Each structure stands twice: as C-alpha cells, then as structure tokens.
N, C-alpha and C positions, 0 to 999 in steps of 0.2 A: 504494500500500500504506500509506504513512504517513497520507495523508488519510483513507483508509478506516478505518484503526485509530483515528485521532483522532475521526472521526465516531462510530464504534461506542462508543468509550470514553465520550465526552461523553453520547451518547444513553442508554446503559445506566445510567450513573451518575445522570443527571438523572431517569430513570424510577424508579430505586431510591430515591433520596433524596426526590423530590417526592411519593411515595405517602403519606408521613407527615411533616409538618413538625414534629410533636411529638417526634421522635426526638432523642437527644442530639447534641451538636456533633461528636463523633468521626466518624460516618459522613459528615457534610457536609464535614468537613476532608479526609477520605479521597477523596471524590469530587472536591473542588477540586484536591487534589494530583495525581490521575490526569489531570484535565482540563488542568492546567498542563503536566504532563509531555508529554501527547499533543500539545498545541499547540506546545510547544518542538520536539519531534521532527518533527512534520509541517512546521513552518515551516522548520526547518533543511534537511530533505530536499527540500522544494519549492524553496528558494533554491539549494541545491546543484545540483539537476537543471536549473534554469533557466540557471545559469552554466556548468556543465560539459557538459551536454546529452548525456552518454553514461554508461551504467552497464553494465559487462560482465556483471554478474549477471543482468540482465533482457534485454539486447539479443539474447542467443542464443535467446530464446524467440519473437522476432518473425520474420516471414517474410522471407527474403532475396530480393533482386530476381530475378525469373524463377522462383522456387520455387513449385511447385504447392501449393495448400492440402492439408493433411492428409498431405503427403508430404515427404520430405527430412529434413535434420537438425533443423529447428525443429519439425516436426510441428505447424505452426500450424493452428488456434488451441488445440489440446489442451494443449500444453506451457505456453502462456501462461495458460490457464485453471487448470491444475494449480498453477502458480506463485502465482497470486492466491488460490486456495483454501488453499494452505499458509500464506500470509501472514495471511489472515483467521482460520484455525484457531489460529495462533500468538498472534495478538492476543486471541482469545477465551480461550485457555488462560491467558495472562498476566493477563487481566482477571478471571478467575473468582474467585480468592481475595479480590480487592478487592470484587467484587460480593457475595460471600457475607458478608464482614465488615460491609459497609454494611447488610445486611439481617438482622443478628443480632437475636434477640428477648431476649437475655440482658442487655442493658444496664440494664434496670430492676432486675435482681437484685443489682447491685453495692452497693446501699444496705444490704442485709442482711449482706453479708460485709465486715467491716472491713478485712481484709488486702487483698482485691481492690480495695476502694475506695481504700486507701492507695497501692497500686501503680499504679492506673490513670493518675493524673497523670504519674507518672514515665515510664511507657511512652509516653505521648503526647509528652512532652518529648524522650525519646530518639528516638522515631520522627521527630519534627520536625527534630531536629538531623541525623539520618541522611539524611533526605530533602533538606534544604538542602545538606549536603555533597555528596551524590550528584548533585544537580542542578547545583551549581557545577562539580564535576569533569567532568560530561558537557558542559557549556557550554564549558569551557576546552578539553577534548579535541576537541570538534567544531570549534572555531575553529582549533586547531592542525592538525587533519587537513585542513580546508578550505584553509588556507594551504599545506599540503604538496601537495595535489592541484592547486592553481592555479599553483604554482611551475613555470615552463616547464622547468626542469632535471629535474623529476621526471616530466614527461609524455612524454618521449622514449621511454622504455620502461617496462614495468610494474615499479614499485618499491613496496616495503612501507614504510609510514610508521613509522619507528623512532625518532622524535624527539618530545620533549614528554612528556606524562603517560603 
C-alpha cells in the first residue's frame, strides 16, 4: 500500500508538473513535497515490515492454512483485494487537492491583484514551515513507534504505544 501510494503520488505529480515547465515554482514545490513525503512513508513502512514481518491489519485478509479460496473468515482473495482498493482510493483522495492545486490556471492572474501577490509569498513560507514541522514530527513519531514495536517487552501482548509524541 505504501509503495503503491508512493508510486501513484510521484507519477501523478510528475505528469502534472512536467506538462508545462513554464509554470511557477509553487506547483513544482508542491509536487516535490508530496514526493518526499511519499518516499519517507513508503521507506518507513517497507523497513518496518521487513523487520517486524507481521501486521495484524492486513494478515487477517490472507488465506489461513487449509482454508479454501473464497470461503472462510478471510474470504481470500476478495477481502485482500477490497483492502488494497480502499488503500488506493484513500491515496487518490488525499492526493486530489495537491493535484488540483498543481494544475491551477490562476497563477498568472496574481500579477494583476496586488493583495494576492503580496500574500502569496507569505502563504508559501507558512506552508513550508508547516510542512517541515509536520515532516519532522512524523519522522520522530515513526522512530518512537518503531522503537516501541521492536521492544521485546511490548511484543508479548498487544499494547498501545502511549509514549513519545
């Protein structure tokens, strides 16, 4: 799911931005931010799954030993397919505002409106600060959660991570 989301995000943003290199820098920065975030998330989830090798949220969708296809609790492969479709749909919904913002035609009209032209740099700075803070908080929280999940005292039974950010 993370790799599919990362691929979709990068591919969509690249196609949107590369259609016209004459566009302002804001859509390109937006595409870069989404690409960096998707890479961070995909890398974290890939590393986590390679180390932990189990995820209760998805393992219930796989076929159990001896279970017949399309029957039983897992209803394999339909439940697994529905899980991935929900993941793809959620990624597409989250990416939709970014894609729409990157393809706006109104950037050229900022020169005529002095108030909008004056506010535009401030919104870019505020967005950059918010993105940087959010990315930093996510990285710290992911490291703390990974440390919690790999701690042997927390893997004995199901526990909620209530430490850190």
